[in-house]
C-alpha positions in Angstrom: 0.0 0.0 -0.2 1.1 3.5 -0.4 1.2 5.2 3.3 2.2 9.0 1.8 -0.5 9.9 -0.7 -1.5 13.4 0.0 -3.5 13.9 -3.7 -5.4 11.7 -5.3 -6.3 12.5 -9.5 -9.2 10.9 -11.0 -9.9 10.1 -14.9 -13.6 10.9 -15.5 -14.9 8.7 -18.7 -14.9 5.1 -18.0 -13.4 5.6 -14.3 -15.7 7.6 -12.7 -18.7 7.3 -15.1 -19.6 5.5 -17.8 -20.6 8.1 -20.2 -20.3 6.3 -23.4 -24.1 5.5 -24.0 -24.3 9.5 -24.7 -21.6 10.1 -26.5 -22.2 7.3 -29.1 -25.8 9.2 -29.4 -23.9 12.3 -30.2 -21.1 10.6 -32.4 -24.1 8.7 -34.4 -26.2 11.5 -35.0 -23.1 13.9 -35.9 -21.5 11.3 -38.7 -25.0 10.4 -40.3 -26.0 14.3 -40.5 -22.8 14.6 -42.6 -23.8 11.4 -44.7 -21.1 9.3 -42.9 -22.1 5.5 -42.0 -23.7 5.4 -38.4 -21.7 4.3 -35.6 -22.7 2.3 -32.7 -21.9 2.0 -28.6 -19.4 -1.1 -29.1 -17.2 1.4 -31.7 -17.6 3.9 -29.8 -16.1 2.4 -26.5 -13.0 1.6 -28.2 -12.9 5.0 -29.8 -13.0 7.3 -26.8 -10.0 8.5 -24.5 -8.0 11.0 -26.6 -10.7 13.6 -26.2 -13.5 14.4 -28.7 -11.5 15.5 -31.4 -10.6 12.4 -31.7 -13.5 10.7 -30.9 -15.3 12.2 -33.7 -12.1 11.7 -36.1 -12.4 7.9 -35.3 -16.2 7.8 -35.7 -15.9 9.6 -39.3 -13.1 6.8 -40.5 -14.9 4.1 -38.8 -11.6 3.0 -37.0 -9.0 4.0 -34.4 -6.9 5.2 -37.0 -8.1 8.7 -38.5 -8.3 9.1 -42.2 -6.2 11.4 -43.3 -8.2 12.0 -46.1 -10.6 13.6 -43.9 -10.4 17.6 -44.0 -10.2 19.9 -41.4 -13.4 21.5 -41.8 -15.2 18.6 -42.7 -13.6 17.2 -38.9 -14.3 20.9 -37.6 -18.1 20.6 -38.7 -18.5 17.1 -37.2 -17.1 18.0 -33.7 -19.5 21.0 -33.8 -22.1 18.5 -34.3 -21.3 16.1 -32.1 -20.9 19.1 -29.1 -24.6 20.0 -29.9 -25.9 16.5 -30.0 -24.0 15.5 -26.9 -25.4 18.7 -25.2 -28.5 17.4 -26.1 -28.6 14.1 -24.1 -28.5 15.7 -21.1 -26.1 12.9 -19.9 -29.1 11.2 -19.4 -27.8 7.9 -20.5 -24.3 7.7 -18.2 -24.0 6.0 -14.8 -21.6 6.2 -12.3 -19.9 3.0 -11.5 -20.6 1.0 -8.6 -18.7 2.1 -5.2 -17.6 5.4 -7.0 -19.6 7.9 -5.3 -18.5 5.7 -1.5 -15.2 6.1 -2.5 -15.0 9.7 -3.0 -16.6 9.9 0.2 -14.3 8.1 2.2 -11.2 10.1 0.5 -12.9 13.3 1.1 -13.3 12.5 5.0 -9.7 11.0 5.3 -8.6 14.1 4.3 -7.2 13.9 0.4 -6.9 16.0 -1.8 -9.1 15.0 -4.7 -8.8 16.2 -8.3 -10.1 15.6 -11.9 -8.2 15.1 -14.8 -9.8 14.6 -18.1 -9.6 14.6 -21.5 -13.2 15.8 -21.9 -14.0 18.9 -23.1 -14.0 21.2 -20.3 -17.7 22.8 -21.0 -19.1 19.2 -20.4 -17.7 18.5 -17.2 -19.5 20.6 -14.5 -22.8 19.9 -15.8 -21.8 15.9 -15.3 -20.2 16.1 -12.2 -23.5 18.0 -10.5 -25.6 15.9 -12.3 -24.5 12.9 -10.2 -23.6 14.9 -7.5 -19.7 14.2 -7.1 -18.4 18.0 -7.9 -18.1 18.9 -4.2 -15.4 15.9 -3.6 -12.9 17.7 -6.4 -10.6 20.8 -5.6 -9.7 20.6 -9.2 -11.6 20.2 -12.3 -9.2 19.9 -15.4 -10.5 19.5 -18.6 -9.3 18.4 -21.6 -8.8 22.1 -23.0 -7.4 23.3 -19.5 -3.9 23.2 -21.0 -2.3 23.3 -24.3 -1.5 19.0 -24.3 -4.0 16.7 -22.7 -2.8 13.3 -21.0 -0.7 11.1 -21.6 1.2 14.6 -21.2 1.7 15.0 -17.4 1.1 18.9 -18.2 -2.1 18.6 -15.8 -0.4 16.5 -13.0 2.6 18.9 -12.9 -0.1 21.7 -12.3 -1.3 19.8 -9.4 1.7 19.0 -7.7 3.4 22.6 -8.3 -0.1 24.3 -7.1 -0.3 21.9 -3.8 3.2 21.9 -3.1 3.4 18.0 -3.2 6.1 15.6 -4.9 5.7 12.7 -7.1 5.3 10.5 -4.6 2.2 11.7 -2.6 0.1 11.8 -5.8 -1.5 8.7 -7.3 -3.6 8.9 -10.9 -6.7 6.8 -11.1 -7.7 5.6 -14.6 -9.0 3.0 -17.0 -6.9 3.9 -20.0 -3.2 4.0 -21.0 -3.4 7.8 -21.8 -3.7 7.7 -17.3 -1.2 5.4 -16.9 1.3 7.1 -19.3 0.4 10.5 -17.7 1.4 9.2 -14.2 4.4 7.8 -15.6 5.9 10.6 -17.1 4.9 12.8 -14.3 6.7 10.2 -12.2 3.4 9.8 -10.0 1.7 6.5 -8.6 -1.1 4.7 -10.8 -3.8 2.4 -10.3 -5.9 1.4 -13.3 -9.2 -0.1 -13.4 -9.9 -2.9 -15.7 -13.6 -2.0 -16.7 -13.0 1.1 -18.5 -12.4 2.1 -22.4 -8.9 1.4 -23.1 -9.2 0.8 -27.2 -9.5 -3.1 -26.2 -6.6 -3.2 -24.4 -6.1 -5.0 -21.0 -4.8 -1.7 -18.9 -2.4 -4.2 -17.1 -0.3 -3.8 -20.6 0.2 -0.3 -19.4 1.8 -2.0 -16.3 0.4 0.3 -13.4 1.7 0.3 -10.2 -1.8 -1.3 -9.2 -4.1 -2.8 -11.4 -8.2 -3.2 -9.8 -11.5 -4.2 -11.2 -12.6 -1.9 -8.6 -12.3 1.7 -7.6 -13.6 0.9 -3.9 -9.9 -1.3 -3.7 -8.5 2.2 -4.0 -9.2 2.8 0.2 -7.2 -0.3 0.8 -4.0 1.0 -1.2 -4.3 4.8 0.2 -6.1 4.1 3.7 -3.3 2.7 6.4 -5.8 -0.1 8.6 -4.6 -0.4 12.1 
């Protein structure tokens, strides 16, 4: 276990929240509006994790590899449509994973600083957190456009360490994708990988996090010393 963690940074989509049902609706409506083939929820589960621009590019391409023949103008229009359709979902089909709220509550009461570091566009994050009643747990909420680079770049994690005056050994990154684990490695901090989220069809263990778990609740045993 880790005895000296002071700050726990969480990813959002695929870690705390299963948001794919709403993302898939928005992506499908956006690509169809532009005359492209439909995309399924199953496809979108593989496409998420690198931000909305990449998600919509993959959806247009029907592939993890974005078609280089797609013009910047087309991708920008698709992203605009996606944002509008995603807003319209009201996040009605998204839900927290089991144990999320309870785990955040325990960590918060135990005195840990909790932060959210997501590649999701910032404009959507507050509404999602409020809808699921977890916004008050986080001292910092950093979206995919909060910094010039997204995860796996460690920019956001480095900013958190500087802001809170802690070292890398005092921070733990919790996530479901290799971007989260790589961001932690790039920042020099610890990582906790969850098996149930979105990782482009690859087991999270391949990214070699410090801890691998099937449930976020196990995080409590990792960071809180028991008598």
